C-alpha positions as CSV (number, residue, x, y, z in Angstrom):
1,M,7.4,1.3,13.1
2,D,6.0,3.8,15.6
3,T,2.3,4.2,16.0
4,I,0.9,7.4,14.5
5,G,-0.6,9.9,16.9
6,Q,2.1,11.0,19.2
7,Q,1.1,14.4,17.8
8,K,-2.6,15.3,17.8
9,L,-4.6,13.1,15.5
10,W,-8.0,14.0,14.1
11,T,-10.6,11.8,12.4
12,Y,-14.4,11.4,11.8
13,N,-16.6,10.1,14.6
14,T,-19.0,7.6,13.1
15,R,-21.6,8.2,15.9
16,L,-21.5,12.0,16.2
17,D,-20.9,12.8,12.5
18,L,-18.1,15.2,13.3
19,I,-14.3,15.4,13.3
20,E,-12.6,15.0,16.6
21,E,-9.3,14.4,18.3
22,T,-8.6,10.7,18.8
23,K,-6.0,7.9,18.9
24,C,-5.0,5.5,16.1
25,S,-6.1,2.5,18.2
26,S,-9.6,3.9,18.4
27,I,-9.7,4.4,14.6
28,R,-8.6,0.9,14.0
29,K,-11.3,-0.6,16.2
30,S,-14.2,1.6,15.0
31,R,-16.3,0.9,12.0
32,A,-15.6,2.8,8.8
33,Y,-17.3,6.2,8.2
34,D,-19.9,6.0,5.5
35,V,-19.7,8.4,2.5
36,K,-22.3,8.9,-0.2
37,N,-20.2,9.8,-3.3
38,Y,-16.8,11.0,-4.4
39,T,-17.5,14.6,-3.5
40,D,-18.5,13.6,0.0
41,L,-15.3,11.6,0.4
42,A,-13.1,14.3,-1.1
43,T,-14.6,17.0,1.2
44,K,-13.9,14.9,4.3
45,I,-10.3,14.1,3.1
46,A,-9.8,17.9,2.7
47,A,-10.9,18.4,6.3
48,L,-8.6,15.6,7.5
49,Q,-5.6,17.1,5.8
50,Y,-6.3,20.5,7.2
51,M,-6.6,19.2,10.7
52,N,-3.7,16.7,10.5
53,R,-1.3,19.2,9.2
54,D,1.8,17.4,10.5
55,F,1.2,14.5,8.0
56,I,1.0,13.8,4.3
57,L,-2.1,11.7,3.5
58,L,-1.8,8.6,1.3
59,F,-4.6,6.2,0.4
60,R,-5.3,2.5,-0.1
61,G,-8.5,1.1,-1.6
62,Q,-9.8,-2.4,-0.6
63,S,-12.9,-4.5,-0.8
64,E,-12.8,-5.4,2.9
65,D,-11.8,-4.0,6.3
66,Y,-9.5,-6.8,7.5
67,R,-9.2,-7.1,11.3
68,N,-6.7,-8.8,13.5
69,N,-7.4,-10.9,16.6
70,A,-7.9,-7.8,18.7
71,G,-10.6,-6.5,16.3
72,R,-8.3,-3.7,14.8
73,T,-7.9,-2.9,11.2
74,T,-4.8,-4.5,9.9
75,L,-2.8,-3.4,6.8
76,K,0.1,-5.8,6.5
77,P,2.5,-6.1,3.6
78,S,2.0,-9.1,1.4
79,L,4.9,-11.0,2.8
80,M,3.5,-10.9,6.3
81,R,-0.2,-11.6,5.5
82,P,-1.6,-14.9,6.8
83,P,-2.6,-17.4,4.1
84,P,-6.4,-17.8,3.5
85,G,-8.1,-19.4,6.4
86,K,-5.3,-18.8,8.8
87,K,-4.8,-16.2,11.5
88,A,-1.0,-16.0,11.4
89,V,1.9,-16.8,9.1
90,D,3.9,-19.8,10.2
91,A,7.7,-19.9,10.1
92,A,7.9,-22.3,7.1
93,T,5.7,-20.0,5.0
94,L,7.8,-17.0,5.9
95,L,11.0,-18.7,5.0
96,Q,9.6,-19.8,1.7
97,R,8.4,-16.3,0.9
98,F,11.8,-14.7,1.8
99,E,13.6,-17.3,-0.4
100,A,11.2,-16.5,-3.3
101,L,11.9,-12.8,-2.8
102,R,15.6,-13.2,-3.0
103,E,15.4,-15.3,-6.2
104,A,13.0,-12.8,-7.8
105,E,15.4,-10.0,-7.0
106,K,18.2,-11.8,-8.8
107,L,16.0,-12.4,-11.9
108,L,14.8,-8.8,-11.9
109,S,18.4,-7.5,-11.9
110,T,19.4,-9.8,-14.7
111,Q,16.4,-8.8,-16.8
112,F,17.0,-5.1,-16.2
113,E,20.6,-5.5,-17.3
114,A,19.7,-7.6,-20.4
115,A,17.1,-5.0,-21.5
116,K,19.5,-2.1,-20.7
117,L,16.7,-0.3,-18.9
118,M,17.2,3.1,-17.3
119,G,18.1,2.9,-13.6
120,R,19.6,-0.6,-13.8
121,N,22.7,0.5,-11.8
122,R,20.5,1.9,-9.0
123,L,18.4,-1.2,-9.1
124,R,21.4,-3.4,-8.5
125,R,22.6,-1.3,-5.6
126,Q,19.4,-0.7,-3.7
127,R,17.3,-3.6,-2.5
128,I,14.3,-1.4,-1.7
129,L,14.0,-0.5,-5.4
130,R,13.9,-4.1,-6.4
131,W,11.2,-4.8,-3.8
132,S,9.2,-1.9,-5.1
133,I,9.0,-3.2,-8.6
134,L,8.4,-6.8,-7.6
135,Q,5.5,-5.7,-5.3
136,H,3.9,-3.2,-7.6
137,Y,3.9,-5.7,-10.5
138,E,2.7,-8.5,-8.2
139,V,5.6,-10.8,-8.9
140,C,5.9,-12.1,-5.3
141,A,5.3,-11.2,-1.7
142,T,7.4,-8.4,-0.3
143,P,7.7,-6.4,2.9
144,L,6.1,-3.4,1.2
145,L,2.5,-2.1,1.0
146,D,1.0,-0.4,-2.1
147,V,-0.7,3.0,-1.5
148,T,-1.4,6.0,-3.8
149,H,-1.3,9.7,-3.6
150,S,-4.6,9.8,-5.6
151,L,-7.9,9.6,-3.7
152,R,-9.7,8.8,-7.0
153,I,-7.3,6.0,-7.8
154,A,-7.7,4.4,-4.4
155,A,-11.5,4.6,-4.5
156,S,-11.4,3.1,-8.0
157,F,-9.2,0.2,-6.8
158,A,-11.7,-0.5,-4.0
159,S,-14.6,-0.4,-6.4
160,N,-13.1,-2.7,-9.0
161,T,-12.9,-5.6,-6.6
162,A,-16.1,-5.2,-4.7
163,S,-19.9,-5.2,-5.3
164,A,-21.8,-4.3,-2.1
165,E,-19.2,-2.2,-0.2
166,S,-15.8,-0.7,-0.7
167,F,-13.2,0.8,1.7
168,V,-10.7,3.6,1.5
169,F,-8.0,3.8,4.2
170,V,-6.2,7.0,4.9
171,L,-2.6,6.8,6.2
172,G,-0.6,9.6,7.7
173,I,3.1,9.9,6.6
174,P,5.5,12.3,8.3
175,N,7.1,13.8,5.1
176,L,7.9,13.1,1.5
177,S,11.2,14.1,-0.1
178,G,12.7,12.5,-3.2
179,A,12.4,9.0,-4.6
180,V,12.9,7.3,-1.2
181,T,12.0,9.0,2.1
182,A,13.3,7.3,5.2
183,S,12.1,8.4,8.7
184,A,14.1,7.0,11.5
185,E,11.8,8.6,14.0
186,A,8.7,7.0,12.5
187,G,10.5,3.7,11.5
188,L,9.1,4.1,8.0
189,Q,10.2,4.3,4.4
190,V,8.1,5.8,1.6
191,I,9.0,4.9,-2.0
192,R,7.7,7.0,-4.9
193,L,7.2,4.6,-7.8
194,S,7.4,7.2,-10.5
195,S,11.1,7.9,-9.5
196,V,11.9,4.2,-9.2
197,C,10.5,2.7,-12.4
198,P,11.7,3.6,-16.0
199,P,9.6,6.3,-17.6
200,S,8.3,3.8,-20.1
201,A,6.5,1.9,-17.3
202,L,2.9,3.1,-17.4
203,R,1.3,1.4,-14.5
204,P,3.1,3.2,-11.6
205,H,2.7,6.6,-13.3
206,I,-1.1,6.2,-13.9
207,Q,-1.7,4.8,-10.5
208,E,0.4,7.6,-8.8
209,G,1.8,4.8,-6.8
210,Y,3.8,4.8,-3.6
211,L,5.0,2.0,-1.4
212,L,5.4,1.9,2.4
213,G,8.1,-0.2,4.2
214,E,9.8,-0.5,7.5
215,Y,12.9,1.4,8.3
216,P,15.4,-0.1,8.7
217,E,14.3,-2.8,6.2
218,I,13.3,-6.2,7.3
219,G,15.3,-8.2,4.8
220,D,15.3,-11.8,5.9
221,F,13.6,-14.2,8.3
222,D,16.1,-13.8,11.1
223,Q,15.6,-10.0,11.1
224,H,11.8,-10.5,11.0
225,S,11.9,-12.7,14.1
226,L,13.2,-9.7,16.0
227,H,9.9,-7.9,15.5
228,K,6.6,-8.5,17.2
229,D,3.8,-9.4,14.8
230,Y,1.8,-6.3,15.6
231,E,4.8,-4.0,14.9
232,V,4.8,-4.9,11.2
233,D,1.4,-3.5,10.4
234,F,0.7,-0.2,8.6
235,G,-2.6,0.0,10.4
236,R,-0.4,1.8,12.9
237,R,-0.4,4.7,10.5
238,L,-4.2,4.9,10.1
239,V,-5.8,8.3,10.2
240,A,-9.3,7.4,8.9
241,K,-11.3,4.7,7.1
242,F,-14.3,5.2,4.8
243,R,-16.9,2.9,3.4
244,F,-19.2,3.3,0.4
245,N,-21.5,1.5,-1.9
246,P,-19.7,1.4,-5.3
247,Q,-23.0,1.1,-7.2
248,V,-24.0,4.6,-6.0
249,F,-20.7,6.3,-5.2
250,W,-19.7,6.9,-8.9
251,K,-23.0,8.3,-10.2
252,E,-21.7,11.9,-10.3
253,P,-20.9,12.7,-13.9
254,A,-17.9,14.9,-13.0
255,F,-16.1,12.1,-11.1
256,P,-16.3,8.8,-13.0
257,K,-14.5,5.7,-11.8
258,V,-11.1,4.9,-13.3
259,A,-11.6,1.7,-15.3
260,R,-9.6,-1.4,-14.5
261,E,-8.1,-1.3,-18.1
262,A,-6.7,2.2,-17.3
263,L,-5.3,1.2,-13.9
264,Y,-3.6,-1.8,-15.5
265,P,-2.4,-0.8,-19.0
266,D,-0.4,-4.0,-19.1
267,A,-0.5,-4.5,-22.9
268,D,1.4,-1.3,-23.4
269,D,3.7,-1.5,-20.3
270,P,7.2,-2.9,-21.1
271,L,7.9,-3.4,-17.4
272,Y,4.9,-5.7,-17.0
273,K,6.2,-7.7,-20.0
274,L,9.6,-7.9,-18.3
275,T,8.3,-9.0,-14.9
276,S,5.7,-11.5,-16.1
277,P,8.2,-14.3,-16.8
278,I,9.8,-13.7,-13.4
279,R,6.3,-14.1,-11.8
280,D,5.7,-17.3,-13.7
281,E,9.1,-18.8,-12.7
282,I,8.8,-17.9,-9.0
283,R,5.2,-19.3,-8.7
284,G,6.3,-22.4,-10.6
285,A,9.1,-23.0,-8.2
286,T,6.9,-22.5,-5.1
């Protein structure tokens, strides 16, 4: 994918406490901008959207700001992330992950057909749709990255897995149009989960979920080997990153945190029940 910022790019300067023109590489190297509460964060996001008018802003919440060897924020899809304690993914691990992904795709198509779920014909035809469901329901590693259109959802995700500090990452997307938006210029695909999953699936609708992927798709190990490691990193779309203390951030009565049970309504989600056996089978095989 291309690095964001060929057009003008604006973000918050952590030293000067103001918004200024910058480059994506500088944002990735800098520390996250501290915000006090949800109103503070939302106000700054509004300014960023106004100044970065060429982009749609999407969000990702995490408990850490992961850095690569160059000290830059890295936001890699699950398939390309190094295992715990390692700095890179070795070839054997990648091959195993791609094989698991292919097997999970087959099982998902079979389950969709057996359950006669809406969209099963589209699912069989489009690999990116199968990847989207497998990623969002955490069945196996995929070349996609989970993000959301909802700032509050992203901040809640970050808070639910952290104690002392949480992070919200802001990514700039060139456009959104339909269920799957592909930008050859940016080398990017954006999948809107609410248009991919059956309407009975609660999780993607509540989370206002989107997924980011490379365009064209990186579908196997051989194709992945044609890319440099730094190219497959959605940190290249970073507009800003914010840090907050989750114990203080949610004290405003008007903006409560979205509880984990609401973010993951798995007991009432038929797609979660359908994908759970696939997850168990794939993990058992690996």
